[in-house]
C-alpha positions in Angstrom: 0.0 0.0 0.0 1.5 3.3 -1.0 1.7 6.2 1.5 0.5 9.8 1.1 2.3 13.0 2.1 0.0 14.1 4.8 1.6 16.9 6.9 2.5 16.1 10.5 0.9 19.0 12.5 1.7 19.7 16.2 -1.5 17.9 17.1 -0.5 14.8 15.1 3.0 14.8 16.5 1.5 14.9 20.0 -0.6 11.9 19.1 2.4 10.0 17.6 4.3 10.7 20.8 1.9 8.5 22.7 3.8 5.6 21.3 7.3 7.2 21.6 8.5 5.1 24.6 7.5 1.8 23.0 9.1 2.9 19.7 12.3 3.9 21.4 12.3 0.7 23.4 12.0 -1.3 20.2 14.8 0.3 18.4 17.2 3.2 18.8 17.5 5.8 15.9 13.7 5.8 15.5 12.6 8.9 13.6 9.9 10.0 16.1 8.8 13.0 14.0 7.7 10.8 11.1 4.5 8.9 10.7 5.9 5.4 11.1 9.2 5.9 12.8 10.8 3.7 10.1 10.8 4.4 6.4 8.4 2.2 4.4 10.4 3.0 1.2 13.5 1.5 2.9 13.6 -2.3 2.4 15.7 -2.9 5.5 13.2 -0.8 7.6 10.2 -2.6 6.0 11.9 -6.0 6.9 12.4 -4.9 10.5 8.8 -3.8 10.8 7.5 -7.0 9.3 9.7 -9.1 11.5 8.4 -7.3 14.6 4.8 -7.7 13.5 5.3 -11.4 13.0 6.0 -11.8 16.7 2.4 -10.6 17.2 1.2 -13.0 14.5 0.6 -10.1 12.1 1.4 -10.8 8.5 -1.2 -8.8 6.6 -3.3 -5.6 6.8 -6.3 -7.5 8.1 -4.3 -9.1 10.9 -2.9 -5.7 11.8 -6.4 -4.2 12.1 -7.6 -7.2 14.2 -4.6 -6.9 16.5 -5.1 -3.1 16.9 -8.8 -3.8 17.7 -7.8 -6.2 20.4 -5.7 -3.5 22.1 -7.8 -0.5 21.4 -11.3 -1.8 21.9 -11.1 -5.1 23.8 -8.1 -3.8 25.9 -6.6 -7.3 26.1 -3.8 -6.4 28.5 -6.2 -4.5 30.7 -8.6 -7.4 30.9 -5.9 -9.8 32.0 -4.6 -7.3 34.6 -8.1 -6.5 35.9 -9.0 -10.2 36.3 -6.0 -10.7 38.6 -6.8 -7.4 40.4 -10.4 -8.6 41.0 -9.1 -11.7 42.7 -6.6 -9.9 44.8 -9.0 -7.2 46.0 -10.8 -9.7 48.3 -7.6 -11.2 49.7 -6.1 -10.3 53.0 -2.3 -9.9 53.2 -2.0 -13.3 54.8 -4.1 -14.9 52.0 -2.0 -13.1 49.4 1.2 -14.5 50.9 -0.3 -18.0 50.9 -1.3 -17.5 47.3 2.2 -16.7 46.3 3.6 -19.7 48.2 1.2 -22.0 46.4 2.1 -20.9 42.9 3.9 -23.6 40.9 5.4 -21.3 38.3 7.5 -18.1 39.0 5.8 -16.3 36.2 2.4 -16.6 37.8 3.9 -15.5 41.1 5.3 -12.4 39.4 2.0 -11.5 37.9 0.4 -11.5 41.3 3.3 -9.5 42.7 3.1 -6.8 40.0 -0.7 -6.4 40.3 -0.9 -6.5 44.1 0.2 -2.9 44.8 -2.1 -1.6 42.1 -5.2 -3.7 42.7 -7.1 -0.7 43.9 -5.5 2.3 42.3 -5.6 0.9 38.8 -8.8 -1.0 39.0 -10.7 1.5 36.9 -8.2 2.5 34.3 -6.4 -0.8 34.5 -3.6 -0.8 31.8 -5.6 1.2 29.2 -2.6 3.5 28.7 -0.4 0.6 27.8 -3.0 -1.0 25.5 -3.7 2.2 23.6 0.1 3.0 23.3 0.5 -0.5 21.9 -2.3 0.1 19.4 -0.4 3.1 18.1 2.9 1.3 18.1 1.5 -1.5 16.0 -0.1 0.9 13.6 3.2 2.7 13.1 4.9 -0.6 12.5 2.1 -1.6 10.2 2.6 1.6 8.2 6.4 0.9 7.9 5.5 -2.6 6.7 3.2 -1.1 4.0 0.0 -2.4 5.5 -1.7 1.0 6.1 -1.2 4.6 4.8 -0.9 7.9 6.5 -4.6 8.8 5.9 -5.8 5.8 7.9 -3.2 6.4 10.5 -4.4 10.0 11.0 -8.0 8.9 11.6 -7.0 6.2 14.0 -4.6 8.4 15.9 -7.3 11.0 16.6 -9.6 8.3 17.9 -7.1 6.6 20.1 -5.7 9.9 21.5 -9.3 10.9 22.5 -9.6 7.7 24.5 -6.3 8.2 26.2 -7.2 11.7 27.3 -10.4 10.4 28.9 -8.5 8.2 31.3 -5.3 10.3 31.9 -4.8 13.9 32.9 -1.2 14.3 31.9 1.9 12.7 30.3 3.3 11.5 33.6 0.2 9.5 34.6 -0.1 8.1 31.1 3.6 7.0 30.9 3.4 5.5 34.4 0.6 3.3 33.1 2.6 2.4 30.0 5.6 1.4 32.2 3.5 -0.8 34.5 2.0 -2.4 31.5 5.4 -3.1 30.1 6.4 -4.7 33.4 3.3 -6.7 33.5 3.9 -8.1 30.0 7.4 -9.1 30.8 6.2 -10.6 34.2 9.5 -9.4 35.6 9.8 -8.0 39.1 12.5 -5.6 37.9 10.6 -2.8 36.1 13.8 -1.7 34.3 14.1 -4.5 31.8 14.3 -4.6 28.0 11.3 -6.1 26.2 12.4 -6.7 22.6 15.3 -8.9 21.7 17.2 -6.1 20.0 16.4 -3.5 22.7 19.5 -1.6 23.9 17.6 0.0 26.7 14.5 -0.5 28.9 11.2 1.3 28.5 12.1 3.4 31.6 15.5 4.3 30.1 13.7 5.1 26.8 11.3 7.5 28.6 14.2 9.2 30.4 16.1 9.6 27.1 13.1 11.1 25.3 12.4 13.5 28.2 16.0 14.8 27.9 16.2 15.0 24.1 12.7 16.2 23.5 11.4 17.7 26.7 8.9 20.0 24.9 7.0 16.9 23.8 6.0 15.9 27.3 5.2 19.2 29.0 1.7 20.2 28.0 -1.1 17.7 27.7 
């Protein structure tokens, strides 16, 4: 699918920045002020995007849209998080400790440990920030792979951005949610871990880097 030459306005750049941490965590030297971060006309970039998308079982435009739907509408990560939070909300601390001790697998134990401190505070929003950031991230990778164009991207960005701003008041609260979602998906008790195989830095390091290099992007919501 060919791309258009739609201009990136300040508003669109702000919407693209909602995926900046995940983009930076995926690969350094991402061009954040472009529609897709990678160049769909560059065969190496297109290969990287398609390789990444395959890890999410995305090999076509239809599969891309289905996956974006799962994050944007179904909120797949949020649902998994909320299911665990629902269970933990009725547990006493003693019951929680017993639950951990009875887990056969360390990954399940870590899921409970990650959710436990957020079982009340994130019960409403859950991990919606992470889910919606992932939706934009996959769309940008899909654009780099040639599955969607900038016109569709612009329409979807506006819709997703509006949803994010219903749940979060500022960049900090939104990014905190993205980082917790990142930790939940890795099931790692150390929040400062890399997610993708070729990551040179963690999501937290990516956020810190972006705030230093482009502070104006994350000041006004």
